[in-house]
N, C-alpha and C positions, 0 to 999 in steps of 0.2 A: 406461471409457476416455474421454479428452478428445474432445469432439465437434469442436472447432476445431483444425485442424492448425497448430501454432506454427512448426515448421521454421525456428527461429532468426530469426523476425520481430522487428523492433524495436518497443519502446514505451518510455515514461518512467515515473518514479516518481510525478511529479505537479507539484511546485512549480517555478515559473519566476521569473526575476528582474524581470519586467515590471510596470509599473503600469497599462498599458492592456490590458484583457482581449482586445480585438479583435486587437491586435498579437501577443499570446502565442498565441491560438488559431490565427490564420492561419499563424504560423510552424510550429506543431505539425502542422497539416493539410498544409502544404507538404511536409514531410519524412516524416511517418508516415502512409502510405497504408493500411496494413492494420489497425493497432491503435492509433489515436490515443487520447490521454487528455486530459481537460479540465485546464486549468492552475489550480493554487492560486497565489494572488498575495499572499504575506505582506508584500511591500514596498508594496502598494497600500493596505492597511488593517490595523490591529491585529486587526480582526475575522476576518481570514483567517489568523491565527496558528494553529498546529496545535492548541493546547489550547483555543482559543476557537471555531474555525470550526464545530464540530459540537456546540456546547454549548447552543444556543438551546432553551429550553423545559424544561431540567432543573429538577426541583423544588428551590426554595430557593436557586438559584444566584445569586451576586452577584459582581461584579468589584470587588475591593478593591485599590487601588494596583497595578493591572495584573495581579493574581493572581485566580484563581477560588476561591471559597469557598462552601460550602453552609451556609445559615442555616436551622436546623431550627425555624422559627417555627410559629405555629399554622396558617398557610396551607400549610406544608410537607406535612403529612399528607394534606391534601385533594389537593394537586398530585401526591403520590406515588400516591394511589389512582387518579387520572385516568390516570397513566402506565401503570399495570398494566391498567386497563380498555382503554386504547388498544392495548396489546400483545396482549391476549386477543382483541380484535376485529379485529386487523390494520389498525388505523386509522393507517397510517404517514404519512398526509398531515399529521397534527398536528406531525410532527417533520421536515418538509421543511427544506431549507437555503435560505434566502431569498437574493435577489440581493445584499443588503447584506453577507452573509457569504461569498458565493462568486460573484463577478462573472464569473469565467472559466467556471464551470459553466453559468450562465444564458446567456452569450453563445454558448457551445458548443451548448446545447440549442436556441437560437433561430436558429442558422445554417441558412439555407435550402439545399436541394439536397443534403444529406448522405445518402448511402446506403452505410454503412460495412460492410466485411467483419466487423469486430468493433470493440468500443469498451471502453475501460478507465475505471473510476472508482476512487475511493479515499476512505477515511475513517479517522480515528484509531482505533486499536484500544483495547479496554477497559483493558488494563494500563497503557499509556502515558497514556491520558486520565485515568484515576483517580489516577495518581501526581501529576498536575499540579493536582489539586483537593483542597483541605483542608477539614476540618470546622471547627467553631467553636473547637476546642481547638488547631488548627494541625496536626493529624495527617491524613495522606493518607487519602482515603475508600477507597482500595484495600483497607485493612485493616478496613473496616466491611462486614460481609457483606450487610446490607440495602441500604446505599447503593450499593455496588459492583455488586450484582445489578441494581439499578434502572438504573445507568449502562449496563450491558451491554444491557439491554432497550431503553433509549432509542436507543443506537447501532445496535441491530438494526433498529429502525423507520426510523431515518434512512437506513441503508444500503439497506434495501428500497425506500424512496421513491426514492432516487437510482438504483438499478438499474432501477426501473420507468420512470423518465424516460429513462434511457439506452437503454432498449429501443425507444424511438421512433426511434433512430438506427441500431440494428442488433439483430438477433435474438441475436447472440453478444455477451454482456456478460461482463466480467471485473472483479470488485470486489476490491480489495486492502485489507486492514487494515494500516495503518502502525504498527509496534510497535518503535520505537527503544529503548524501555525494556527490551525483552527482552535487550538486551546486558548488562544488569545482573543477569540471573538467576543465583542462587547466591551473590550478594554481599549485603552489608548494605544496599545500595541497593534491593534487590528481595527482601524477606524474605517471600515468599509460597510456599505449597506448589505443587508441580508440578500436583497434582490441581485446585487452585483456579484456577490460570492456565488450564488446559485447559478447565475449566468455563466461565469467563468468555468465552473466545474462542469456544467452540462456541455459547454463547448469542447472541453478537453475529452470528455467521455463520448462525444457524439459520433465518432467514426468507429468505435469498437463494435465488433460483431458478437463476441462472446459475453460471458458474465463479467460484471464490473463491480468494484467495491471501493470503499474509502476507508483508510486507516488513520485514526488520530490517537496519539498515545497520551493525551491529556484529557481533561474535562472540557466539554464543549456543549453547545446547544444541539443535541442529537436530532431534534425535530427539524432543524435547518438541513442537516446532512441527509436526512431521509427524504427531503424534497428534491434531491438532485437526480433521481431516477436510477439509483444504484440497486444492485441485487444483493450485495453483502455489506453489512455494517461491521467494521472492525474496531474494537475498543480495548483499552487496557483495563481488563476486569479485575486484575490483581490489586491495583491501587484505587481504581475509580468505579468499581462495580456498583457501589451504592448509588451512583448517579443514575443508574437504570430506573430507580424508583421514581425519579422526577418525570421520566419520559416513558413510563411503563405502558401507557395506553398507545402512544405512537409506535413504540417498538413492537408491542404485541400485535397491533394491526399490521405492521410491516411483515412480520413472520406469518401471520394468518393468510396474508395475500401472496405468499410465496417467497418472501425475502428470507435471508439467512443472517445470522449474527455470528461473527468470529470472536470468540471470547478469549482475550489475551490473559489467560489465567496462570501461565507458567512464568515466574519472575525472571528478570534478565539481569540480576546482579548476583555475584558469587555468594554473598552471605545468605540471602534468601533461598538460593538453590540448595545450599547445604542444609538449611534448617527445615525445608519443606519435604513432605513425602507425597506419594501418589494419593494416599487417603486424605491427607490434610488439604491438598488442592481440590480433591473431589468434594469435600465438605464445603469449601469456599465457593466452588463453582455451583454446587446445588443451591446454596443459599442465594447466590446472585441471580440464578435463573428463576428461582421461586418468586423473586420480586415481580417478575413479569407475569408468571402464571397466576399470581394472586389477583391480577387485574380482572380475571374471569374471561378474558378475550381469547386466550390460547392455553391449551393444556400443557402441562409440564412435559409429557411425552412428545407432543407435537413440537414443542420448543427444542427438545434435545435433537429430534430428527432434522430440524432446520438450523443446525449449529455446526460451526467449525471450532476447533480448539487450536490456539496459537500461543506463542510466547507473548508477553505483555508488549514488547516492542523489539527493536533491533537487538541482536546478540553480539554486535561488534565490540561492545565494551567488556566482554568476558574474555577469559583465557580460552584457548582452544579446547582444553579439557572441560572447562565450565560450559562451553557451548554444547559439547557432546552430552554432558549430563542434563542440560536443559532439554535436548532432543529426546533423551531417554525418558525423562519425566513426562514429556509431551505425549509420547507414544503410549506409555503405560496408562496415563490418565484417559486417553482416547479409548483404549481397549477396555478399561474398567467401566467407563460410562456406557459404552455400547453393550457390554455384557449385562449391566444392571437394567438398562432401559430399552434396549433395542433387540 
């Protein structure tokens, strides 16, 4: 069972529209008292782009015209060997994320006086990361078993380093893998077996000691995601909540056995944020959750207790004012759901 009671508490996916890390962190800490997350700031630097932010130290990696490429030179084999040695020795400090790549994380970690009930971190998942990196022939490294396995191990070390650092702020850590590429599962854009995807994700999650989850902002095969050993399933419930119907039995069983669902019910575009209210989002969330409770495997109230509430995805595409309004809606909706059902 999950040790930390979620009870529809709010958190975010990660990315914010700011260029000043202090401003982003202070805004998050102002609104998210229970489970804040450090902000990724892709508008601040290209090094904070999703494909680049957690790439430091990967063997043979080069940036060519803004794209990531693995160059299997003579030094590559030595670097690959060092990666496996670090993995076996749990030497995750070698794959820490420096301030240059994650200014928000380091501002967050250095913020004085924080004693948080829980804290959330995030890292790019192995499927999405590998799809953005090509080998010398221009083919994604996702389809090279040796290189993709090495990538999963590097991400595992980086995730463990981050978790250890966040543990200084709270004993309750929640680490998410961001896997937007999983929305392409079953298509020509992601031609990888179910078994291999599960293997890569489990490898990446394998060194984490706290709670772990996966976020996918599109529609995917949620039964596959639930086979990876996660504690929290994060989905875009605003756009794709109806897909829960297809996997209602699997999701209900997951919650009944102690898992949690992070419902991305607050929209992440300016037009929808302006048009929605706390009550309209409550109605949408209730209907989405009811799809699972109708399965008869889990009660609505139990489902609410085993839930988080989040934005549908990144807030980086919003204005700074829009991001704050999304956080206001998020907290108001959380408070309303807890008042009504808990």
